[in-house]
mmCIF file of the N, C-alpha and C atoms, coordinates in Angstrom:
data_MODEL
# 
_entry.id   MODEL 
# 
loop_
_atom_site.group_PDB 
_atom_site.id 
_atom_site.type_symbol 
_atom_site.label_atom_id 
_atom_site.label_alt_id 
_atom_site.label_comp_id 
_atom_site.label_asym_id 
_atom_site.label_entity_id 
_atom_site.label_seq_id 
_atom_site.pdbx_PDB_ins_code 
_atom_site.Cartn_x 
_atom_site.Cartn_y 
_atom_site.Cartn_z 
_atom_site.occupancy 
_atom_site.B_iso_or_equiv 
_atom_site.pdbx_formal_charge 
_atom_site.auth_seq_id 
_atom_site.auth_comp_id 
_atom_site.auth_asym_id 
_atom_site.auth_atom_id 
_atom_site.pdbx_PDB_model_num 
ATOM 1   N N  . MET A 1 1  ? 0.828  -1.203 0.000   1.00 0.00 ? 1  MET A N  1 
ATOM 2   C CA . MET A 1 1  ? 0.000  0.000  -0.001  1.00 0.00 ? 1  MET A CA 1 
ATOM 3   C C  . MET A 1 1  ? 0.867  1.257  0.000   1.00 0.00 ? 1  MET A C  1 
ATOM 4   N N  . ILE A 1 2  ? 1.926  1.227  0.793   1.00 0.00 ? 2  ILE A N  1 
ATOM 5   C CA . ILE A 1 2  ? 2.802  2.392  0.854   1.00 0.00 ? 2  ILE A CA 1 
ATOM 6   C C  . ILE A 1 2  ? 3.493  2.613  -0.489  1.00 0.00 ? 2  ILE A C  1 
ATOM 7   N N  . GLU A 1 3  ? 3.753  1.528  -1.205  1.00 0.00 ? 3  GLU A N  1 
ATOM 8   C CA . GLU A 1 3  ? 4.404  1.645  -2.512  1.00 0.00 ? 3  GLU A CA 1 
ATOM 9   C C  . GLU A 1 3  ? 3.565  2.485  -3.471  1.00 0.00 ? 3  GLU A C  1 
ATOM 10  N N  . TRP A 1 4  ? 2.219  2.299  -3.397  1.00 0.00 ? 4  TRP A N  1 
ATOM 11  C CA . TRP A 1 4  ? 1.337  3.044  -4.288  1.00 0.00 ? 4  TRP A CA 1 
ATOM 12  C C  . TRP A 1 4  ? 1.339  4.522  -3.946  1.00 0.00 ? 4  TRP A C  1 
ATOM 13  N N  . PHE A 1 5  ? 1.448  4.864  -2.680  1.00 0.00 ? 5  PHE A N  1 
ATOM 14  C CA . PHE A 1 5  ? 1.535  6.277  -2.289  1.00 0.00 ? 5  PHE A CA 1 
ATOM 15  C C  . PHE A 1 5  ? 2.842  6.890  -2.797  1.00 0.00 ? 5  PHE A C  1 
ATOM 16  N N  . ILE A 1 6  ? 3.906  6.131  -2.703  1.00 0.00 ? 6  ILE A N  1 
ATOM 17  C CA . ILE A 1 6  ? 5.205  6.630  -3.183  1.00 0.00 ? 6  ILE A CA 1 
ATOM 18  C C  . ILE A 1 6  ? 5.176  6.798  -4.696  1.00 0.00 ? 6  ILE A C  1 
ATOM 19  N N  . ILE A 1 7  ? 4.636  5.822  -5.402  1.00 0.00 ? 7  ILE A N  1 
ATOM 20  C CA . ILE A 1 7  ? 4.540  5.907  -6.866  1.00 0.00 ? 7  ILE A CA 1 
ATOM 21  C C  . ILE A 1 7  ? 3.646  7.084  -7.262  1.00 0.00 ? 7  ILE A C  1 
ATOM 22  N N  . GLY A 1 8  ? 2.518  7.238  -6.584  1.00 0.00 ? 8  GLY A N  1 
ATOM 23  C CA . GLY A 1 8  ? 1.613  8.357  -6.859  1.00 0.00 ? 8  GLY A CA 1 
ATOM 24  C C  . GLY A 1 8  ? 2.305  9.697  -6.595  1.00 0.00 ? 8  GLY A C  1 
ATOM 25  N N  . GLY A 1 9  ? 3.056  9.795  -5.520  1.00 0.00 ? 9  GLY A N  1 
ATOM 26  C CA . GLY A 1 9  ? 3.789  11.026 -5.208  1.00 0.00 ? 9  GLY A CA 1 
ATOM 27  C C  . GLY A 1 9  ? 4.833  11.357 -6.260  1.00 0.00 ? 9  GLY A C  1 
ATOM 28  N N  . ILE A 1 10 ? 5.519  10.315 -6.719  1.00 0.00 ? 10 ILE A N  1 
ATOM 29  C CA . ILE A 1 10 ? 6.525  10.521 -7.772  1.00 0.00 ? 10 ILE A CA 1 
ATOM 30  C C  . ILE A 1 10 ? 5.860  10.986 -9.063  1.00 0.00 ? 10 ILE A C  1 
ATOM 31  N N  . VAL A 1 11 ? 4.707  10.394 -9.394  1.00 0.00 ? 11 VAL A N  1 
ATOM 32  C CA . VAL A 1 11 ? 3.979  10.785 -10.608 1.00 0.00 ? 11 VAL A CA 1 
ATOM 33  C C  . VAL A 1 11 ? 3.537  12.247 -10.504 1.00 0.00 ? 11 VAL A C  1 
ATOM 34  N N  . VAL A 1 12 ? 2.976  12.632 -9.351  1.00 0.00 ? 12 VAL A N  1 
ATOM 35  C CA . VAL A 1 12 ? 2.536  14.022 -9.162  1.00 0.00 ? 12 VAL A CA 1 
ATOM 36  C C  . VAL A 1 12 ? 3.731  14.963 -9.234  1.00 0.00 ? 12 VAL A C  1 
ATOM 37  N N  . LEU A 1 13 ? 4.827  14.595 -8.621  1.00 0.00 ? 13 LEU A N  1 
ATOM 38  C CA . LEU A 1 13 ? 6.031  15.419 -8.645  1.00 0.00 ? 13 LEU A CA 1 
ATOM 39  C C  . LEU A 1 13 ? 6.556  15.585 -10.073 1.00 0.00 ? 13 LEU A C  1 
ATOM 40  N N  . MET A 1 14 ? 6.568  14.502 -10.841 1.00 0.00 ? 14 MET A N  1 
ATOM 41  C CA . MET A 1 14 ? 7.020  14.575 -12.230 1.00 0.00 ? 14 MET A CA 1 
ATOM 42  C C  . MET A 1 14 ? 6.085  15.458 -13.049 1.00 0.00 ? 14 MET A C  1 
ATOM 43  N N  . TYR A 1 15 ? 4.767  15.330 -12.804 1.00 0.00 ? 15 TYR A N  1 
ATOM 44  C CA . TYR A 1 15 ? 3.803  16.164 -13.517 1.00 0.00 ? 15 TYR A CA 1 
ATOM 45  C C  . TYR A 1 15 ? 4.050  17.641 -13.222 1.00 0.00 ? 15 TYR A C  1 
ATOM 46  N N  . LEU A 1 16 ? 4.273  17.977 -11.954 1.00 0.00 ? 16 LEU A N  1 
ATOM 47  C CA . LEU A 1 16 ? 4.515  19.366 -11.586 1.00 0.00 ? 16 LEU A CA 1 
ATOM 48  C C  . LEU A 1 16 ? 5.802  19.890 -12.226 1.00 0.00 ? 16 LEU A C  1 
ATOM 49  N N  . LEU A 1 17 ? 6.851  19.083 -12.239 1.00 0.00 ? 17 LEU A N  1 
ATOM 50  C CA . LEU A 1 17 ? 8.110  19.509 -12.854 1.00 0.00 ? 17 LEU A CA 1 
ATOM 51  C C  . LEU A 1 17 ? 7.942  19.747 -14.354 1.00 0.00 ? 17 LEU A C  1 
ATOM 52  N N  . VAL A 1 18 ? 7.243  18.840 -15.029 1.00 0.00 ? 18 VAL A N  1 
ATOM 53  C CA . VAL A 1 18 ? 7.024  18.991 -16.470 1.00 0.00 ? 18 VAL A CA 1 
ATOM 54  C C  . VAL A 1 18 ? 6.156  20.215 -16.744 1.00 0.00 ? 18 VAL A C  1 
ATOM 55  N N  . TYR A 1 19 ? 5.145  20.440 -15.936 1.00 0.00 ? 19 TYR A N  1 
ATOM 56  C CA . TYR A 1 19 ? 4.255  21.587 -16.107 1.00 0.00 ? 19 TYR A CA 1 
ATOM 57  C C  . TYR A 1 19 ? 5.035  22.906 -15.960 1.00 0.00 ? 19 TYR A C  1 
ATOM 58  N N  . LYS A 1 20 ? 5.871  22.996 -14.925 1.00 0.00 ? 20 LYS A N  1 
ATOM 59  C CA . LYS A 1 20 ? 6.673  24.211 -14.727 1.00 0.00 ? 20 LYS A CA 1 
ATOM 60  C C  . LYS A 1 20 ? 7.647  24.409 -15.880 1.00 0.00 ? 20 LYS A C  1 
ATOM 61  N N  . TYR A 1 21 ? 8.236  23.316 -16.360 1.00 0.00 ? 21 TYR A N  1 
ATOM 62  C CA . TYR A 1 21 ? 9.174  23.386 -17.475 1.00 0.00 ? 21 TYR A CA 1 
ATOM 63  C C  . TYR A 1 21 ? 8.477  23.895 -18.734 1.00 0.00 ? 21 TYR A C  1 
ATOM 64  N N  . GLU A 1 22 ? 7.272  23.385 -19.000 1.00 0.00 ? 22 GLU A N  1 
ATOM 65  C CA . GLU A 1 22 ? 6.516  23.833 -20.171 1.00 0.00 ? 22 GLU A CA 1 
ATOM 66  C C  . GLU A 1 22 ? 6.162  25.312 -20.068 1.00 0.00 ? 22 GLU A C  1 
ATOM 67  N N  . LYS A 1 23 ? 5.796  25.773 -18.889 1.00 0.00 ? 23 LYS A N  1 
ATOM 68  C CA . LYS A 1 23 ? 5.476  27.191 -18.696 1.00 0.00 ? 23 LYS A CA 1 
ATOM 69  C C  . LYS A 1 23 ? 6.699  28.063 -18.983 1.00 0.00 ? 23 LYS A C  1 
ATOM 70  N N  . LYS A 1 24 ? 7.859  27.634 -18.488 1.00 0.00 ? 24 LYS A N  1 
ATOM 71  C CA . LYS A 1 24 ? 9.091  28.390 -18.734 1.00 0.00 ? 24 LYS A CA 1 
ATOM 72  C C  . LYS A 1 24 ? 9.417  28.411 -20.217 1.00 0.00 ? 24 LYS A C  1 
ATOM 73  N N  . MET A 1 25 ? 9.225  27.292 -20.913 1.00 0.00 ? 25 MET A N  1 
ATOM 74  C CA . MET A 1 25 ? 9.515  27.231 -22.345 1.00 0.00 ? 25 MET A CA 1 
ATOM 75  C C  . MET A 1 25 ? 8.554  28.118 -23.132 1.00 0.00 ? 25 MET A C  1 
ATOM 76  N N  . ASP A 1 26 ? 7.284  28.176 -22.730 1.00 0.00 ? 26 ASP A N  1 
ATOM 77  C CA . ASP A 1 26 ? 6.334  29.065 -23.388 1.00 0.00 ? 26 ASP A CA 1 
ATOM 78  C C  . ASP A 1 26 ? 6.754  30.525 -23.221 1.00 0.00 ? 26 ASP A C  1 
ATOM 79  N N  . LYS A 1 27 ? 7.177  30.888 -22.023 1.00 0.00 ? 27 LYS A N  1 
ATOM 80  C CA . LYS A 1 27 ? 7.629  32.251 -21.752 1.00 0.00 ? 27 LYS A CA 1 
ATOM 81  C C  . LYS A 1 27 ? 8.864  32.583 -22.593 1.00 0.00 ? 27 LYS A C  1 
ATOM 82  N N  . LEU A 1 28 ? 9.811  31.640 -22.659 1.00 0.00 ? 28 LEU A N  1 
ATOM 83  C CA . LEU A 1 28 ? 11.010 31.854 -23.470 1.00 0.00 ? 28 LEU A CA 1 
ATOM 84  C C  . LEU A 1 28 ? 10.662 31.981 -24.950 1.00 0.00 ? 28 LEU A C  1 
ATOM 85  N N  . GLN A 1 29 ? 9.715  31.214 -25.422 1.00 0.00 ? 29 GLN A N  1 
ATOM 86  C CA . GLN A 1 29 ? 9.307  31.292 -26.823 1.00 0.00 ? 29 GLN A CA 1 
ATOM 87  C C  . GLN A 1 29 ? 8.703  32.652 -27.134 1.00 0.00 ? 29 GLN A C  1 
ATOM 88  N N  . GLU A 1 30 ? 7.891  33.173 -26.224 1.00 0.00 ? 30 GLU A N  1 
ATOM 89  C CA . GLU A 1 30 ? 7.323  34.517 -26.407 1.00 0.00 ? 30 GLU A CA 1 
ATOM 90  C C  . GLU A 1 30 ? 8.427  35.565 -26.478 1.00 0.00 ? 30 GLU A C  1 
ATOM 91  N N  . LEU A 1 31 ? 9.415  35.451 -25.599 1.00 0.00 ? 31 LEU A N  1 
ATOM 92  C CA . LEU A 1 31 ? 10.521 36.401 -25.614 1.00 0.00 ? 31 LEU A CA 1 
ATOM 93  C C  . LEU A 1 31 ? 11.335 36.295 -26.901 1.00 0.00 ? 31 LEU A C  1 
ATOM 94  N N  . ILE A 1 32 ? 11.512 35.094 -27.398 1.00 0.00 ? 32 ILE A N  1 
ATOM 95  C CA . ILE A 1 32 ? 12.247 34.898 -28.648 1.00 0.00 ? 32 ILE A CA 1 
ATOM 96  C C  . ILE A 1 32 ? 11.503 35.560 -29.802 1.00 0.00 ? 32 ILE A C  1 
ATOM 97  N N  . GLU A 1 33 ? 10.198 35.380 -29.864 1.00 0.00 ? 33 GLU A N  1 
ATOM 98  C CA . GLU A 1 33 ? 9.400  36.004 -30.929 1.00 0.00 ? 33 GLU A CA 1 
ATOM 99  C C  . GLU A 1 33 ? 9.483  37.529 -30.842 1.00 0.00 ? 33 GLU A C  1 
ATOM 100 N N  . GLU A 1 34 ? 9.429  38.064 -29.630 1.00 0.00 ? 34 GLU A N  1 
ATOM 101 C CA . GLU A 1 34 ? 9.537  39.503 -29.422 1.00 0.00 ? 34 GLU A CA 1 
ATOM 102 C C  . GLU A 1 34 ? 10.877 40.023 -29.929 1.00 0.00 ? 34 GLU A C  1 
ATOM 103 N N  . ASN A 1 35 ? 11.944 39.304 -29.613 1.00 0.00 ? 35 ASN A N  1 
ATOM 104 C CA . ASN A 1 35 ? 13.274 39.717 -30.048 1.00 0.00 ? 35 ASN A CA 1 
ATOM 105 C C  . ASN A 1 35 ? 13.428 39.622 -31.557 1.00 0.00 ? 35 ASN A C  1 
ATOM 106 N N  . LYS A 1 36 ? 12.813 38.624 -32.178 1.00 0.00 ? 36 LYS A N  1 
ATOM 107 C CA . LYS A 1 36 ? 12.873 38.516 -33.639 1.00 0.00 ? 36 LYS A CA 1 
ATOM 108 C C  . LYS A 1 36 ? 12.237 39.748 -34.284 1.00 0.00 ? 36 LYS A C  1 
ATOM 109 N N  . ASN A 1 37 ? 11.117 40.192 -33.740 1.00 0.00 ? 37 ASN A N  1 
ATOM 110 C CA . ASN A 1 37 ? 10.457 41.376 -34.282 1.00 0.00 ? 37 ASN A CA 1 
ATOM 111 C C  . ASN A 1 37 ? 11.334 42.607 -34.106 1.00 0.00 ? 37 ASN A C  1 
ATOM 112 N N  . ASN A 1 38 ? 11.975 42.740 -32.951 1.00 0.00 ? 38 ASN A N  1 
ATOM 113 C CA . ASN A 1 38 ? 12.860 43.882 -32.718 1.00 0.00 ? 38 ASN A CA 1 
ATOM 114 C C  . ASN A 1 38 ? 14.054 43.846 -33.658 1.00 0.00 ? 38 ASN A C  1 
ATOM 115 N N  . ILE A 1 39 ? 14.598 42.672 -33.893 1.00 0.00 ? 39 ILE A N  1 
ATOM 116 C CA . ILE A 1 39 ? 15.752 42.548 -34.773 1.00 0.00 ? 39 ILE A CA 1 
ATOM 117 C C  . ILE A 1 39 ? 15.375 42.950 -36.194 1.00 0.00 ? 39 ILE A C  1 
ATOM 118 N N  . SER A 1 40 ? 14.241 42.497 -36.672 1.00 0.00 ? 40 SER A N  1 
ATOM 119 C CA . SER A 1 40 ? 13.844 42.839 -38.045 1.00 0.00 ? 40 SER A CA 1 
ATOM 120 C C  . SER A 1 40 ? 13.588 44.336 -38.180 1.00 0.00 ? 40 SER A C  1 
ATOM 121 N N  . SER A 1 41 ? 12.994 44.959 -37.182 1.00 0.00 ? 41 SER A N  1 
ATOM 122 C CA . SER A 1 41 ? 12.776 46.409 -37.267 1.00 0.00 ? 41 SER A CA 1 
ATOM 123 C C  . SER A 1 41 ? 14.107 47.150 -37.199 1.00 0.00 ? 41 SER A C  1 
ATOM 124 N N  . ASN A 1 42 ? 15.058 46.646 -36.418 1.00 0.00 ? 42 ASN A N  1 
ATOM 125 C CA . ASN A 1 42 ? 16.365 47.288 -36.355 1.00 0.00 ? 42 ASN A CA 1 
ATOM 126 C C  . ASN A 1 42 ? 17.129 47.113 -37.657 1.00 0.00 ? 42 ASN A C  1 
ATOM 127 N N  . LYS A 1 43 ? 16.964 45.994 -38.344 1.00 0.00 ? 43 LYS A N  1 
ATOM 128 C CA . LYS A 1 43 ? 17.615 45.806 -39.638 1.00 0.00 ? 43 LYS A CA 1 
ATOM 129 C C  . LYS A 1 43 ? 17.120 46.837 -40.633 1.00 0.00 ? 43 LYS A C  1 
ATOM 130 N N  . GLU A 1 44 ? 15.826 47.128 -40.610 1.00 0.00 ? 44 GLU A N  1 
ATOM 131 C CA . GLU A 1 44 ? 15.281 48.150 -41.501 1.00 0.00 ? 44 GLU A CA 1 
ATOM 132 C C  . GLU A 1 44 ? 15.891 49.511 -41.193 1.00 0.00 ? 44 GLU A C  1 
ATOM 133 N N  . ASN A 1 45 ? 16.022 49.840 -39.915 1.00 0.00 ? 45 ASN A N  1 
ATOM 134 C CA . ASN A 1 45 ? 16.637 51.108 -39.534 1.00 0.00 ? 45 ASN A CA 1 
ATOM 135 C C  . ASN A 1 45 ? 18.091 51.166 -39.977 1.00 0.00 ? 45 ASN A C  1 
ATOM 136 N N  . ILE A 1 46 ? 18.807 50.070 -39.845 1.00 0.00 ? 46 ILE A N  1 
ATOM 137 C CA . ILE A 1 46 ? 20.210 50.023 -40.262 1.00 0.00 ? 46 ILE A CA 1 
ATOM 138 C C  . ILE A 1 46 ? 20.316 50.231 -41.767 1.00 0.00 ? 46 ILE A C  1 
ATOM 139 N N  . ASN A 1 47 ? 19.455 49.587 -42.526 1.00 0.00 ? 47 ASN A N  1 
ATOM 140 C CA . ASN A 1 47 ? 19.481 49.751 -43.983 1.00 0.00 ? 47 ASN A CA 1 
ATOM 141 C C  . ASN A 1 47 ? 19.185 51.192 -44.380 1.00 0.00 ? 47 ASN A C  1 
ATOM 142 N N  . ASP A 1 48 ? 18.213 51.814 -43.727 1.00 0.00 ? 48 ASP A N  1 
ATOM 143 C CA . ASP A 1 48 ? 17.895 53.213 -44.018 1.00 0.00 ? 48 ASP A CA 1 
ATOM 144 C C  . ASP A 1 48 ? 19.075 54.122 -43.695 1.00 0.00 ? 48 ASP A C  1 
ATOM 145 N N  . THR A 1 49 ? 19.713 53.861 -42.576 1.00 0.00 ? 49 THR A N  1 
ATOM 146 C CA . THR A 1 49 ? 20.866 54.670 -42.179 1.00 0.00 ? 49 THR A CA 1 
ATOM 147 C C  . THR A 1 49 ? 22.016 54.493 -43.156 1.00 0.00 ? 49 THR A C  1 
ATOM 148 N N  . ASN A 1 50 ? 22.241 53.274 -43.608 1.00 0.00 ? 50 ASN A N  1 
ATOM 149 C CA . ASN A 1 50 ? 23.311 53.035 -44.584 1.00 0.00 ? 50 ASN A CA 1 
ATOM 150 C C  . ASN A 1 50 ? 23.050 53.772 -45.890 1.00 0.00 ? 50 ASN A C  1 
ATOM 151 N N  . LYS A 1 51 ? 21.805 53.823 -46.316 1.00 0.00 ? 51 LYS A N  1 
ATOM 152 C CA . LYS A 1 51 ? 21.464 54.558 -47.537 1.00 0.00 ? 51 LYS A CA 1 
ATOM 153 C C  . LYS A 1 51 ? 21.738 56.046 -47.368 1.00 0.00 ? 51 LYS A C  1 
ATOM 154 N N  . ARG A 1 52 ? 21.378 56.602 -46.203 1.00 0.00 ? 52 ARG A N  1 
ATOM 155 C CA . ARG A 1 52 ? 21.646 58.024 -45.962 1.00 0.00 ? 52 ARG A CA 1 
ATOM 156 C C  . ARG A 1 52 ? 23.144 58.307 -45.906 1.00 0.00 ? 52 ARG A C  1 
ATOM 157 N N  . ILE A 1 53 ? 23.896 57.404 -45.318 1.00 0.00 ? 53 ILE A N  1 
ATOM 158 C CA . ILE A 1 53 ? 25.346 57.571 -45.236 1.00 0.00 ? 53 ILE A CA 1 
ATOM 159 C C  . ILE A 1 53 ? 25.947 57.559 -46.641 1.00 0.00 ? 53 ILE A C  1 
ATOM 160 N N  . GLU A 1 54 ? 25.453 56.680 -47.473 1.00 0.00 ? 54 GLU A N  1 
ATOM 161 C CA . GLU A 1 54 ? 25.962 56.599 -48.839 1.00 0.00 ? 54 GLU A CA 1 
ATOM 162 C C  . GLU A 1 54 ? 25.692 57.895 -49.601 1.00 0.00 ? 54 GLU A C  1 
ATOM 163 N N  . LYS A 1 55 ? 24.493 58.452 -49.440 1.00 0.00 ? 55 LYS A N  1 
ATOM 164 C CA . LYS A 1 55 ? 24.175 59.728 -50.091 1.00 0.00 ? 55 LYS A CA 1 
ATOM 165 C C  . LYS A 1 55 ? 25.088 60.837 -49.585 1.00 0.00 ? 55 LYS A C  1 
ATOM 166 N N  . ASN A 1 56 ? 25.295 60.898 -48.275 1.00 0.00 ? 56 ASN A N  1 
ATOM 167 C CA . ASN A 1 56 ? 26.137 61.939 -47.704 1.00 0.00 ? 56 ASN A CA 1 
ATOM 168 C C  . ASN A 1 56 ? 27.587 61.775 -48.111 1.00 0.00 ? 56 ASN A C  1 
ATOM 169 N N  . SER A 1 57 ? 28.057 60.551 -48.249 1.00 0.00 ? 57 SER A N  1 
ATOM 170 C CA . SER A 1 57 ? 29.450 60.350 -48.649 1.00 0.00 ? 57 SER A CA 1 
ATOM 171 C C  . SER A 1 57 ? 29.667 60.831 -50.075 1.00 0.00 ? 57 SER A C  1 
ATOM 172 N N  . LYS A 1 58 ? 28.671 60.658 -50.953 1.00 0.00 ? 58 LYS A N  1 
ATOM 173 C CA . LYS A 1 58 ? 28.786 61.174 -52.321 1.00 0.00 ? 58 LYS A CA 1 
ATOM 174 C C  . LYS A 1 58 ? 28.880 62.695 -52.301 1.00 0.00 ? 58 LYS A C  1 
ATOM 175 N N  . LYS A 1 59 ? 28.071 63.330 -51.466 1.00 0.00 ? 59 LYS A N  1 
ATOM 176 C CA . LYS A 1 59 ? 28.130 64.785 -51.364 1.00 0.00 ? 59 LYS A CA 1 
ATOM 177 C C  . LYS A 1 59 ? 29.488 65.235 -50.845 1.00 0.00 ? 59 LYS A C  1 
ATOM 178 N N  . LEU A 1 60 ? 30.008 64.533 -49.837 1.00 0.00 ? 60 LEU A N  1 
ATOM 179 C CA . LEU A 1 60 ? 31.315 64.892 -49.283 1.00 0.00 ? 60 LEU A CA 1 
ATOM 180 C C  . LEU A 1 60 ? 32.408 64.716 -50.323 1.00 0.00 ? 60 LEU A C  1 
ATOM 181 N N  . ASP A 1 61 ? 32.340 63.681 -51.118 1.00 0.00 ? 61 ASP A N  1 
ATOM 182 C CA . ASP A 1 61 ? 33.335 63.479 -52.163 1.00 0.00 ? 61 ASP A CA 1 
ATOM 183 C C  . ASP A 1 61 ? 33.324 64.636 -53.148 1.00 0.00 ? 61 ASP A C  1 
ATOM 184 N N  . GLU A 1 62 ? 32.133 65.083 -53.506 1.00 0.00 ? 62 GLU A N  1 
ATOM 185 C CA . GLU A 1 62 ? 32.034 66.224 -54.413 1.00 0.00 ? 62 GLU A CA 1 
ATOM 186 C C  . GLU A 1 62 ? 32.659 67.470 -53.802 1.00 0.00 ? 62 GLU A C  1 
ATOM 187 N N  . HIS A 1 63 ? 32.402 67.707 -52.525 1.00 0.00 ? 63 HIS A N  1 
ATOM 188 C CA . HIS A 1 63 ? 32.963 68.882 -51.858 1.00 0.00 ? 63 HIS A CA 1 
ATOM 189 C C  . HIS A 1 63 ? 34.479 68.790 -51.765 1.00 0.00 ? 63 HIS A C  1 
ATOM 190 N N  . TYR A 1 64 ? 34.995 67.613 -51.432 1.00 0.00 ? 64 TYR A N  1 
ATOM 191 C CA . TYR A 1 64 ? 36.445 67.448 -51.346 1.00 0.00 ? 64 TYR A CA 1 
ATOM 192 C C  . TYR A 1 64 ? 37.101 67.639 -52.708 1.00 0.00 ? 64 TYR A C  1 
ATOM 193 N N  . ASN A 1 65 ? 36.452 67.138 -53.759 1.00 0.00 ? 65 ASN A N  1 
ATOM 194 C CA . ASN A 1 65 ? 36.991 67.336 -55.101 1.00 0.00 ? 65 ASN A CA 1 
ATOM 195 C C  . ASN A 1 65 ? 37.039 68.820 -55.434 1.00 0.00 ? 65 ASN A C  1 
ATOM 196 N N  . HIS A 1 66 ? 36.003 69.530 -55.083 1.00 0.00 ? 66 HIS A N  1 
ATOM 197 C CA . HIS A 1 66 ? 35.952 70.971 -55.333 1.00 0.00 ? 66 HIS A CA 1 
ATOM 198 C C  . HIS A 1 66 ? 37.067 71.687 -54.559 1.00 0.00 ? 66 HIS A C  1 
ATOM 199 N N  . LEU A 1 67 ? 37.258 71.312 -53.295 1.00 0.00 ? 67 LEU A N  1 
ATOM 200 C CA . LEU A 1 67 ? 38.311 71.932 -52.494 1.00 0.00 ? 67 LEU A CA 1 
ATOM 201 C C  . LEU A 1 67 ? 39.701 71.629 -53.071 1.00 0.00 ? 67 LEU A C  1 
ATOM 202 N N  . GLU A 1 68 ? 39.917 70.428 -53.563 1.00 0.00 ? 68 GLU A N  1 
ATOM 203 C CA . GLU A 1 68 ? 41.197 70.095 -54.176 1.00 0.00 ? 68 GLU A CA 1 
ATOM 204 C C  . GLU A 1 68 ? 41.435 70.928 -55.423 1.00 0.00 ? 68 GLU A C  1 
ATOM 205 N N  . LYS A 1 69 ? 40.391 71.131 -56.214 1.00 0.00 ? 69 LYS A N  1 
ATOM 206 C CA . LYS A 1 69 ? 40.527 71.959 -57.420 1.00 0.00 ? 69 LYS A CA 1 
ATOM 207 C C  . LYS A 1 69 ? 40.899 73.383 -57.038 1.00 0.00 ? 69 LYS A C  1 
ATOM 208 N N  . ILE A 1 70 ? 40.267 73.905 -56.013 1.00 0.00 ? 70 ILE A N  1 
ATOM 209 C CA . ILE A 1 70 ? 40.593 75.261 -55.552 1.00 0.00 ? 70 ILE A CA 1 
ATOM 210 C C  . ILE A 1 70 ? 42.035 75.306 -55.063 1.00 0.00 ? 70 ILE A C  1 
ATOM 211 N N  . TRP A 1 71 ? 42.458 74.309 -54.354 1.00 0.00 ? 71 TRP A N  1 
ATOM 212 C CA . TRP A 1 71 ? 43.814 74.254 -53.803 1.00 0.00 ? 71 TRP A CA 1 
ATOM 213 C C  . TRP A 1 71 ? 44.856 74.256 -54.923 1.00 0.00 ? 71 TRP A C  1 
ATOM 214 N N  . TYR A 1 72 ? 44.626 73.450 -55.956 1.00 0.00 ? 72 TYR A N  1 
ATOM 215 C CA . TYR A 1 72 ? 45.581 73.400 -57.051 1.00 0.00 ? 72 TYR A CA 1 
ATOM 216 C C  . TYR A 1 72 ? 45.554 74.669 -57.899 1.00 0.00 ? 72 TYR A C  1 
ATOM 217 N N  . ALA A 1 73 ? 44.371 75.289 -57.975 1.00 0.00 ? 73 ALA A N  1 
ATOM 218 C CA . ALA A 1 73 ? 44.254 76.505 -58.770 1.00 0.00 ? 73 ALA A CA 1 
ATOM 219 C C  . ALA A 1 73 ? 45.010 77.662 -58.139 1.00 0.00 ? 73 ALA A C  1 
ATOM 220 N N  . SER A 1 74 ? 44.950 77.774 -56.827 1.00 0.00 ? 74 SER A N  1 
ATOM 221 C CA . SER A 1 74 ? 45.672 78.855 -56.150 1.00 0.00 ? 74 SER A CA 1 
ATOM 222 C C  . SER A 1 74 ? 46.301 78.344 -54.863 1.00 0.00 ? 74 SER A C  1 
ATOM 223 N N  . PRO A 1 75 ? 47.506 77.765 -54.982 1.00 0.00 ? 75 PRO A N  1 
ATOM 224 C CA . PRO A 1 75 ? 48.150 77.259 -53.772 1.00 0.00 ? 75 PRO A CA 1 
ATOM 225 C C  . PRO A 1 75 ? 48.552 78.415 -52.852 1.00 0.00 ? 75 PRO A C  1 
ATOM 226 N N  . PRO A 1 76 ? 48.653 78.167 -51.572 1.00 0.00 ? 76 PRO A N  1 
ATOM 227 C CA . PRO A 1 76 ? 49.010 79.249 -50.643 1.00 0.00 ? 76 PRO A CA 1 
ATOM 228 C C  . PRO A 1 76 ? 50.456 79.720 -50.893 1.00 0.00 ? 76 PRO A C  1 
ATOM 229 N N  . LYS A 1 77 ? 50.674 81.001 -50.659 1.00 0.00 ? 77 LYS A N  1 
ATOM 230 C CA . LYS A 1 77 ? 52.009 81.555 -50.851 1.00 0.00 ? 77 LYS A CA 1 
ATOM 231 C C  . LYS A 1 77 ? 52.685 81.640 -49.520 1.00 0.00 ? 77 LYS A C  1 
ATOM 232 N N  . HIS A 1 78 ? 53.865 81.080 -49.445 1.00 0.00 ? 78 HIS A N  1 
ATOM 233 C CA . HIS A 1 78 ? 54.625 81.083 -48.190 1.00 0.00 ? 78 HIS A CA 1 
ATOM 234 C C  . HIS A 1 78 ? 55.511 82.315 -48.134 1.00 0.00 ? 78 HIS A C  1 
ATOM 235 N N  . LYS A 1 79 ? 55.622 82.852 -46.952 1.00 0.00 ? 79 LYS A N  1 
ATOM 236 C CA . LYS A 1 79 ? 56.507 83.986 -46.759 1.00 0.00 ? 79 LYS A CA 1 
ATOM 237 C C  . LYS A 1 79 ? 57.939 83.493 -46.615 1.00 0.00 ? 79 LYS A C  1 
ATOM 238 N N  . LYS A 1 80 ? 58.868 84.181 -47.234 1.00 0.00 ? 80 LYS A N  1 
ATOM 239 C CA . LYS A 1 80 ? 60.277 83.799 -47.137 1.00 0.00 ? 80 LYS A CA 1 
ATOM 240 C C  . LYS A 1 80 ? 61.033 84.721 -46.226 1.00 0.00 ? 80 LYS A C  1 
# 
């Protein structure tokens, strides 16, 4: 008779452990899905920023080219 109480207790204990484990896994899965959404939105922001950087770098190249042309056209005169 005592054996059945011990077996029943072990079964209940195993059920409780599995139930808690499943709850933790569900919570972790929700967090993973949340992070996936954040990552995808951040990738879009990164791509937009890279496009703006590329546009600005083209403008800077044009300005530097213009400054170099001015420099070669009239180099500074050094005092002797």
